[in-house]
C-alpha positions in Angstrom: 10.5 -16.2 -2.7 10.5 -12.6 -3.5 12.7 -10.0 -1.6 10.0 -7.3 -2.1 8.3 -6.9 0.9 4.4 -7.2 0.6 3.1 -3.8 1.6 -0.2 -3.4 3.8 0.2 -7.0 5.1 0.8 -9.2 8.0 2.8 -12.5 8.1 2.4 -14.7 11.0 5.2 -17.2 11.7 6.4 -19.9 14.2 9.9 -20.9 15.3 9.2 -24.3 16.9 12.6 -25.1 17.9 12.2 -22.0 19.9 8.9 -22.4 21.2 8.3 -18.7 19.5 5.5 -17.4 17.5 5.1 -14.0 16.0 4.1 -11.6 13.2 5.8 -9.3 10.7 3.8 -6.4 9.4 4.7 -3.9 6.6 2.8 -0.9 5.9 2.9 1.3 2.7 -0.2 2.6 0.6 -2.6 2.2 3.6 -0.6 4.4 5.9 -0.2 6.9 3.2 -3.7 7.4 2.7 -4.4 7.6 6.7 -1.4 10.5 7.1 -2.4 12.2 4.0 -5.5 13.2 5.2 -4.2 15.4 8.2 -1.5 18.0 8.0 0.4 16.3 10.6 4.1 17.4 11.5 6.6 14.8 10.7 7.3 13.6 14.5 3.8 13.1 14.8 3.1 11.4 11.7 6.0 9.0 12.7 4.4 8.3 16.1 0.7 7.6 14.7 2.9 5.5 12.3 4.4 3.3 15.0 1.0 3.1 16.7 -0.5 1.8 13.5 2.0 -0.8 13.0 1.7 -2.0 16.6 -2.0 -2.1 16.3 -1.5 -4.1 13.1 0.6 -6.5 15.0 -1.8 -7.0 17.8 -5.1 -6.9 16.0 -4.7 -9.7 13.4 -3.9 -12.0 16.2 -7.7 -11.8 17.4 -9.4 -15.2 16.7 -12.8 -13.7 16.5 -14.8 -10.9 14.7 -14.5 -7.8 16.6 -12.4 -4.5 17.2 -9.3 -4.1 18.7 -8.4 -0.2 19.5 -5.6 1.2 20.8 -5.9 5.0 22.4 -3.5 7.0 24.4 -4.5 10.2 26.5 -1.5 12.2 28.0 0.0 15.6 28.9 2.5 15.6 25.9 2.6 17.4 22.7 0.5 14.7 21.1 -2.2 14.4 23.8 -4.2 11.9 21.8 -3.8 8.9 19.5 -6.5 6.5 18.5 -5.8 3.3 16.0 -8.9 1.0 15.5 -8.5 -2.3 14.1 -11.9 -3.9 12.6 -11.4 -7.8 11.8 -10.4 -9.1 9.4 -8.3 -6.3 7.9 -9.7 -2.9 8.4 -7.6 -0.2 10.2 -8.0 3.6 10.6 -6.2 6.1 12.9 -5.7 9.9 13.7 -4.0 12.0 16.5 -4.4 15.1 18.1 -1.5 17.4 19.2 -0.6 21.0 20.0 1.2 22.3 17.1 3.1 24.8 19.0 4.3 22.3 21.7 5.2 20.0 18.8 7.7 22.9 17.1 8.8 23.8 20.8 9.8 19.9 21.2 11.5 19.7 17.9 13.5 22.9 18.5 14.6 21.9 21.9 15.6 18.3 20.4 13.0 16.4 22.6 10.7 14.9 20.0 11.2 11.3 20.7 7.8 9.2 20.8 8.3 9.0 24.5 8.8 12.7 24.6 5.9 13.4 22.5 3.7 11.3 24.4 4.8 12.5 28.0 2.7 11.2 31.1 -0.6 9.7 30.8 -2.0 6.2 30.1 -2.6 3.9 27.0 -5.5 1.9 26.9 -5.9 -1.3 24.7 -9.7 -2.3 24.2 -10.9 -5.6 22.6 -14.5 -5.7 21.8 -16.1 -8.7 20.4 -19.6 -7.1 20.1 -22.9 -8.5 20.9 -23.5 -9.4 24.6 -19.7 -9.7 25.3 -18.4 -7.2 27.7 -15.2 -5.2 26.4 -12.0 -6.2 27.8 -9.4 -3.3 28.3 -5.9 -3.1 29.6 -4.5 0.0 30.5 -0.6 0.8 30.8 0.5 3.9 32.6 3.0 6.1 30.2 5.8 7.7 31.7 7.7 9.0 29.1 8.1 5.5 27.3 7.9 4.6 23.7 5.4 2.3 22.2 8.0 -0.7 22.0 8.2 -0.6 25.8 4.4 -0.2 26.1 3.9 -3.4 24.4 6.2 -5.1 26.7 4.8 -3.7 29.8 1.1 -4.6 28.4 1.8 -8.1 27.8 3.7 -8.8 30.9 0.9 -7.1 33.1 -2.4 -8.3 31.0 -1.3 -11.5 29.5 2.2 -12.6 31.2 3.6 -13.9 28.1 7.1 -13.0 27.3 7.0 -10.9 24.1 9.1 -8.6 22.4 8.3 -5.8 19.7 10.4 -4.0 17.5 8.8 -0.9 15.5 10.2 1.4 12.7 9.1 4.1 10.8 10.8 5.9 7.6 10.1 8.4 4.8 10.9 7.2 1.5 11.7 9.5 -1.3 11.7 8.5 -5.0 11.4 10.3 -8.4 8.8 9.4 -10.9 9.3 9.1 -14.6 9.1 12.9 -15.5 11.8 13.2 -12.5 9.6 14.9 -10.0 10.2 13.8 -6.0 7.5 11.5 -4.5 7.1 11.1 -0.8 5.8 7.9 0.8 5.9 6.7 4.4 6.6 3.0 5.5 6.3 1.3 8.8 7.3 -2.1 10.0 7.2 -4.0 13.0 7.9 -7.6 14.3 6.4 -9.4 17.5 7.6 -12.4 18.9 6.1 -14.4 22.0 7.4 -17.3 24.0 4.6 -19.8 24.3 6.0 -23.1 25.3 3.6 -26.1 25.9 5.3 -26.8 29.1 3.9 -24.7 32.1 7.0 -25.4 34.1 9.0 -23.5 31.3 6.4 -20.5 31.3 6.8 -20.3 35.3 10.5 -20.8 35.0 11.2 -17.4 33.3 12.8 -14.5 35.0 10.1 -11.9 35.9 10.7 -8.3 36.4 10.8 -7.5 40.2 7.9 -4.8 39.6 5.7 -7.6 38.5 6.0 -9.4 41.9 3.3 -8.7 44.7 4.7 -6.1 47.2 6.4 -7.8 50.1 7.2 -11.0 48.1 10.4 -13.0 48.5 12.1 -12.8 45.1 14.5 -15.7 43.7 16.3 -15.3 40.6 15.4 -17.8 38.0 17.7 -18.3 34.9 15.7 -17.3 31.7 14.7 -20.0 29.4 17.5 -20.5 27.0 15.2 -20.6 23.8 13.5 -17.2 24.8 17.0 -15.6 25.7 18.1 -16.8 22.2 14.9 -15.3 20.5 15.2 -12.0 22.3 18.8 -11.8 21.5 18.1 -12.5 17.8 15.1 -9.8 17.7 17.7 -7.3 19.2 19.7 -7.5 16.2 16.9 -6.1 13.8 17.9 -2.8 12.1 15.1 -0.2 11.3 15.8 -0.5 7.7 15.1 -4.0 7.7 11.6 -3.2 8.6 10.9 -0.6 6.3 12.9 -1.1 3.1 10.4 -2.3 0.5 13.2 -4.5 -0.7 13.4 -6.5 2.2 10.5 -8.9 2.6 9.2 -10.5 5.8 10.4 -13.9 4.5 13.7 -12.4 3.9 14.1 -10.9 7.4 12.9 -13.9 9.0 15.5 -16.2 7.2 17.9 -13.8 8.3 17.0 -14.2 12.0 16.1 -17.8 12.3 17.6 -19.9 9.4 19.3 -21.9 11.7 16.2 -22.8 13.8 13.8 -22.9 11.0 10.8 -20.3 10.7 7.7 -21.5 9.3 5.1 -19.0 7.9 1.5 -19.1 7.5 -1.0 -17.2 5.2 -0.4 -13.7 4.8 -3.1 -11.2 6.0 -3.9 -8.2 4.1 -4.7 -4.7 5.6 -6.7 -2.2 4.4 -7.1 1.8 5.2 -11.0 1.7 6.0 -13.2 4.2 7.9 -16.5 3.0 9.3 -18.2 6.2 9.3 -21.2 7.0 7.2 -24.1 9.3 6.9 -26.2 6.9 8.4 -23.8 6.3 11.5 -23.5 10.1 12.0 -27.2 10.9 11.6 -27.9 8.2 14.2 -25.4 9.9 16.5 -26.8 13.1 16.2 -30.4 11.5 16.9 -29.2 11.2 20.4 -28.8 14.9 21.3 -31.6 17.1 22.8 -33.3 19.9 20.8 -31.4 22.4 22.8 -28.1 20.6 22.1 -29.0 20.4 18.2 -29.4 24.3 18.4 -26.0 24.5 19.9 -24.5 22.6 17.2 -26.1 24.6 14.4 -24.0 27.1 12.6 -25.6 29.4 9.9 -28.7 27.1 9.6 -26.8 23.7 9.3 -25.0 21.2 11.2 -21.6 19.9 9.9 -19.9 17.0 11.3 -16.1 16.0 10.4 -15.0 12.4 10.9 -11.6 12.8 12.9 -10.5 9.5 11.2 -11.1 10.1 7.4 -11.8 13.9 7.5 -15.2 13.3 5.7 -17.5 16.2 6.3 -21.2 15.4 6.7 -23.8 18.2 6.3 -27.4 18.1 7.8 -30.5 20.2 8.2 -31.0 20.7 11.8 -34.7 20.1 11.2 -34.0 16.7 10.0 -32.2 15.6 13.3 -34.1 17.5 15.8 -36.0 15.1 18.2 -39.7 15.0 18.0 -41.5 17.4 20.5 
């Protein structure tokens, strides 16, 4: 078993003794490719990298062909994050931000993910395509980070006890010529409590905020297996999720060697945008002649993909609707 992390991959696992299932993600070159296309300030790059790691953990759990999208809209310095996962392995992402507000936040020491997000909402959308109606869960963002967002979403939408750890790091190395090379690394681990017994699921201790207003609350001791799993996940250090020399198998052994973790086939991830000239042309064909005129600059229409920054140039005559 190699101690080197398999970058751009997700490793599913289970710990039968604790009734826990989970996944470990490690991101490297795919993350670099996404971030390199945009001139993101360091805190924005870190935040987007966290969002990509979270989306990879959740998206690779889909049991069908489709899309899983995580999107935030907030009043913070980073007003928009979009991460789009297309089964079985494609991921793309981008962020919109106020450069002056980000600079100001850094200078004032308020550049944590929660600070950058501010107040707003995060939507997670599952789209199976075809005739299936997309499912969307929404979490209110009130200066909380993405780890807490995941916990809230699973409590509200899935009612599955879940814990998530995310970490991002900049890695500096030197090539053969002595030149410094920069790379981004992100990692994450998610565990979920999924016992076969419904009584054990009901026996978990829910946060009072999850109960209906006016309901009588009774304290129930948390399940010992889940309490142990949560405690073990709480010991994970950021470096264990971002160090290229620490594999998912090595981390799982450190956490669960006394209980016995079982791993499944690794899932690779690929940075891949779905834009194309044909797709953009189809989008432009939906506009009216007046709207086409408004988009025309110096006799051309130029569309830039927000995800991959590819520029598409069109003759307005080719996309103008027929009279």
